[in-house]
N, C-alpha and C positions, 0 to 999 in steps of 0.2 A: 725186456718187455712189459709192454704198456698194460695199464689196468685201468678199466672205464669200469666207473662204478653206476654209469648208468645201465649199463648193459650186463653186469656180472648174474649171474644167478643167484639166488637167495641161500641163502646159508643154513646148515641146520644144528642147531643144539644139542644138545647130552638127551635132554626129553624130547625131541622130535619136531618142535615147533619151530617155524621160518626163523631165520637173525637177519631182523636187516641189517641195509649195505653200509649204513650211517655207524654201523657200529666198529666195521671195520676200521678207521681213525680212530675211534675209545682205544689208544696205547699210551704204555707208558711213554715210547719215547714221543708221542705227540703232545703231552703233556708237559716231558722236558723243555720241549723248544718253547712253550711259553713260562716255564721256569724262568728259562732264560731270558725271554723276554722282558720278565719280570725285573730281574737282575739286573739288566741294561737299563733300564726306568729308573730303578732305584740308588745306582751307583752315581748316574746322572742327575738325579736331584739332591745328593748330599756333596756334591766333589764337580768342580767346572773343569778339574782334571780328570774327568775321569774319560775314558774309552778317546783321550787324546792319540795324533800319533807313538808320540815318546811312552804312551802311559800302554798300549799296545804290546808295543815292541818287550816292557816290563813284566805283562802278563804274561807273556809266551816264554821271556827269561824264566821266569818262577814256579812255572809249572812245565818245563817241558820234561824235565826230568822225573818229575812225576808221572806224566801222562804218559813217556814210554815206556817204564815199568806197569804200568797197569795196562798194559797189552797181552803182555805175555800169560798175565792173571787170570785175564779176560778166558783167554783160554782152558788156562786152568780149571779153574769155576766151573766150566760150561760141562766140564767132564766128572762136575760132582766133587772136586778136592779144593784145598785152599792151598800158598802158598805164604805162608806169613813171615820168611827171611828175606823177602825182597827189599828191601832197607838197607840191613844188615849184609847182604850181600854188596848195596851199593858203596858200603862203609866201609866194608874188608876189600873193596878193588881201587880204592879210591889209597884207601891205604897202602897197599902192594905198592900199587902206583910210584907214590913218593918215596918209598922206600928204594927200589932198583932204582928211581932216575937219582934218589942221592948218593947211591953206590956205583955211577957211573954205566948204567947200561943205555943204550940208545933208547929215544926215548920211542921210535917204532916199534922198538926189540921188547920194552916194559909195556906197550898197550897189548900185544899179543898175546903177554905170559898173562898177562890182567884177564884176559876175554877165555886164555885159557882157562885160568884155575877159575873161574866164571858158572865155564862148563862142568869140571869137576865138580864145583859143589852143587851144582843143581844135578846132575847125576846121583851125586850121593841122595841127596833128597829122593830121587827116582829111585832109585834102589830101595831105601828105609820104606817108599810109600806102593808099590809095583813087586817086590821078590820077596820082602819080610812081611808086606799085608797089615805094616802100622797105619796108623789113622794122620793122617796128613794135615793135622790140628798141630796134635802133639808133638809129630817131626818136625816145622817146619818153626814151632814154637823152641824142639830144643838148637835146632840146628842155627836161629835167628841169634841165640846165647852162645853158641859156638863159633859165629861170623865174629862175632862184636869181641869175645876174647881171646881171637888171633890177631886180628886188629891191633888190639890194645897191648899184648905182648908185642909184637909187631915193632910196633912206634915210638909205643910208652901215649906222655902227654905231650914227645915233641910232634912241630907240625915242620912240613919242608914245601918250602916256597922253589921263587925263582925259574917255573917253567919257561919255555921257550915262548917269546911273544907271539909265534904266532898261531900257537895254540890257545893262550890265554887271552886273544885277541875274540874267541866264540862267545866268550859269556861279556864281551862289553861292545858290540856290533853286529849291528843284525845281519842276513843274508843281503848280497850290493843289491838296490833298487829294490829291494821292500822296508818293513818294517818289522819282520819275522826273525827271533829272535833262530840262533843255528836249531838249537834243539827244540823248536817247536818245527821247525820245517822239518827234519828227521820225521817228528811223532807224525806229520802229517803223512809222508810217505811209506812209514809202517802202517798206519793206519790203512790208506788201502790195499796194501799188501795183504793182513792180517785181516780185512773186510771182504777181498777174496778168496783167501784159505778157509774163511770159516762159512761162508755160504753160497761160494759156487764151485766147492770142491769136491769131490768124496771122502776125502782127510776132514772138511768141515763137518761134512753128517755125519761123517762115523761119533766126531766130538760128541754132538749133538746127541745121536743113538745114547751114546754110553753114559751120560750126564741125565738121559732119561727114564734110562732101566740096562745097569751094568749088565747083568747076565742078561738078559737076553739080547744085547748086544754081542755079548760075546760066543753067545750060540749063535746066533745069523756067522759068524765066521768075520768076526772085527779082532782087532789085534789088541784087545783094551790096554794091557800092560803097556807092550810097546808103544801104543798112542801115547799114553800119560808119563812114561817115562822118557819122552822126544820132549816131550812139552815141559817137563821139572830142568830137562839138560837147556834146552832154549831160555828160559826166565830165567835161568841162572849167567848165560850171554850177556841177553840184554839188560838184569839188572848192572852186568859189570860195565857193560858200555855205557848206561845211564852214570854210573859212578865217574870213567873216565872224564864225560862232560861236566860232571858236580866238579871234580877236582879242577878243571881248566877255567869253566865260573867262576868258581871264587879263589882259583889262584895261590890253593891250599890246601894240603895233604895231609888232613888227620884222622886218627881213629872213632872218631864219633860223628863223621861227617855223616847226613842224612838220619841223624838219630830220631825214630819216633814218625816215618814216613810212610811205614808201612798201615798208620791207621787213613793216611789222606788216600793211598793207592788203595786198597779194599772199599772205601766210602766210596770210593770215583766208580768202581767194578760193579758195589750192588748199586749207589743211586742210579747208573745208568743204564738198569732196566735187568743183570745179569740175573739171575735165581741163582741162589746162596745150595741149593738142592741141585742146580745143574742143569739141564738140557732147555733153560732157555733163553735167553738173550740176543745183544746184537751190538757187533761194534760203532754202528751209529749211535746208538743210545749211548754205548762209554764215551764218544767224541762229543757230544751235546753236554754230558756229564762232567766233564773236563770245562768245556766251555762256560755252565754255573760255576764251576768249583771256581772256576781262576776269577772269575767277573767281581764273584761275592766276597772274595778275601780280599781281593786287588782296592773294592768301595769301601768295606772294612779298614783297609790300613790307611789307603786316604783320612780314615775319617776318624785315625789313629787310635785304635782299637788295637790293645795288646796281642798276641801271637796264643797265648796260655786264652783268652776270651773268643780267639779264633777256632777253639778245637771243642768251644760249646756249635759251634753252628758246623763244623765238620760230625761231631756225633749224634747231633740232631737229624741230619739228613741219615746218615749210616740207619741210624732207627729209624725212621721213615720210608728208606728202605728194604728194609726189613721185615717192617709190621706191617703196610699196604698191601703188597702182594698177595701174606697171610692171609688179612681181612677179605680179600677178592677172591682168590681161593674157598675160604669157608663160604661167602656167599654165594657161589655158582653151586658148591655141593647140594645146599640145602635148597637150591632154586630146580636143581636137578633132582632132586628127592622129593621136594613139591610134585614137581612137576609125573612125574613116574607114581606117586600117588592119586592124582588125578585122573 
């Protein structure tokens, strides 16, 4: 449905005054687009190799699994919860895939088993959060350590290699006739699906309602616990799938695969404009945040900046994404109170 700013009716703010139509454009997603353009200019000024055809492939390759895991986390955060075990599930699924293949399981059966384990792990998170009523941040920190510990017990310090070439080619070849890695292409497809579900279906509207006011959503007939349980189960499956892609990209299965990636995943979701308190955000914002993170990390890599130093950028963007929305909300409340007094 098209929206014409010239003919749109004026909107009222909380104080009852007319809100100018141009303020519709003042959104976090709009700012992200400008930040992305700035990141492109920064990268181009620092290296002539930035955003070449080969570089685009490697940006998608390096960000693919992280971006895929950010999508189910977006829906979870929209409901006011969190899942910090996403990268640990990636590592566990990678470990199990290597262990099963090493023990002569057919590769397709091993992948199916890994996806089932992902669903079980996600459902375990969902059970603890929805049925027992435990805080999601404590639960998923615990399962983060649990999944990593299981992975280390299963494979130890060993690594499994020699996976079938037709699968490991996923990590070294782009999608035919494109410069996109397979993981980036899968992310694009999933982003469209998630965007439709969140913004154009009753289920998506229910998630937003849960994030805005869980009790009100419950009394409105929304199955709050069931939706959260399904979202955690879905997150486990998607993260397990990301672990499969990660394994094939590196042609190696190790218990520490994906170690520390949860920081990047959470940073992308929050920097994409999804409120940590739930109820606000968009898939489009998360997609732009992926582009910002990917371009900045690639530019810093071309500048020979270490991965440890790049974490400073990730942490800084994470803080910005938490602080700025709260400052904006505080300013709106102050203006609303001032308008009421006037």
